[in-house]
N, C-alpha and C positions, 0 to 999 in steps of 0.2 A: 704398258700397264693393262691388266685385265679389267674388263667391265666390272664396275662396282667395287674396285679395289680400295681398301682403306689402309691407313698407316698401320704398319706392323703385320699386315697379312702377307702370306707367301706370295712372291711375285713371279715365280717361274716353276720349272719342273723339278726343282731340287727337293728330294724326299726329306732330307734333314731339315730344311727350312719349314716344310709343311708339318713335320712331326713336332718341331719346336713350337710352332704356332699353336698346335693342339695342347701341348703341355702348358703354355702360357695362358691359354684361353679357357680350357676346360679344367677348372680348379676344384679343390676340395670344398666341402660344405663351409669350411672356415675361410674360404677365399684364397687359400695357398696353393701354389703349384705342387702337383704330385711329384714325388721323387722317382727316379729311375727304378729304385728298389720297390716302391709301392706298386708301380705299374707291372714290373716283372713278376712280383709275387701274385698279383691278382690274375694275370694272364696264365701263369703256371698253374695256379689253383683251378682255373677254368679248363685245364687240360692241354695247354700248348706250352711246353717247356721253353722258357726264354730267360736269359740272364740279364741282370742290371747292366753288366759291362757291354753286352751286345746292344742293348737299347742306347747306352752312352755312345757306342761307336756309330750307331745309326744317326743319332742326334748330331754328332760331330762331323758326319759325312765321311767317316773312315770306312764304314761299310755302306755300300750304295746299292746293293742288289739283294734286298731281303727276300726270304722265301715267301711264297704265297700264303702259307699258314701264319707266318708272323705278320704279314700285312693285314690279313683278315682279323687276327687277334688284336692288333693295335687299333684297327678301325672299330672293332666291337667294343673295346675298352673305352674309347673316346666317343662312341656313339655316332660315328660317321660311316658312310659307305666306303668300301675299299677303293672305289674309283676316285675318291677325294685326292689320293696320292698321285694319280696319273692323268686325270682329265681336268683341264683348266676350267671348263664350265661347271663341273661338279665342285671343284675347289672354290670357285666364286660363290656358288650357291651356299655351300657350307659356311664359308666366311661371313656371308650376309646373315645367315640364320644365327650363327654364334654371336655376331655383333648385336643382333636383336635380343638374344637371350641375356647377354651381359647388361644391356641397357635395362632390361626388365628386372634383373637381379639388383642393379643399383637402385632402381625405383622402389622395389620392395624393401630394400635395406633402409632407405630414407623413410618410408612409411613406418617401418618397425621402430626406428629411432624416434620418430615423431610420436608414435603411440606410447613409447616408454616415457617420454617427457610429459605427455598428457596424463598418464597414469600417476606419475610422481606428483604432478600438480593436484590431481584429484585427491590423492591420499593426504597430501599436505593440507589441503583445504579442510579436512576432517579433524585436524589436530588443533589443540589449544594454541593460543598465541605464543605461550612460553615455548612449547614444543616446536612450533614453526620457526621461531627465532633460533632454536638449537639446530634445526635442519639447515637453515640458511647459513649459520656459522660453519657447519660441517661442509656444506656445498662450497662455501667460499674457500675453505682450506683445500678441498679437493681440486677446485678450479685453479688455485695458485700453484699447486703441485703439478698439474697437467701443463700449465703455461710454462713452468720452469723446465719440464721434460722436453717441451717443444722448443725451448730456447727463446721464448717470448717473455716480454716484461709487461706487467699490468700498468695501465696508465690512468 
């Protein structure tokens, strides 16, 4: 195991494993993994032609010796140095930094959710008691729907 290795991080010199880790870790603004097509399109737009099928082959380990241009373009897209793919120490440093960034993203998302709930409470506090009861009834319906979607039962 590399120094500082965490679960899910690349463990060896496998290009595919390291590339897949970047796909899983560097997500869209909505928190979703980028598709091969999205990455290929962005890289091609930036001037380095690459196909989604070539990226798929790199991710599956079918292609194991990408060109320097493609390595650089993939590194640029994911915001890592090209050495990430080849030097264990750089891989470890990038993995640690990405883990820190993900933790910060989770923290910010929690703060945003808390702020939304506080804003809802503040607005509800400005309503008449009749309107607050209507909001509570609506929240109760939405809560039950979400519980049903999750397969939970209210108790």
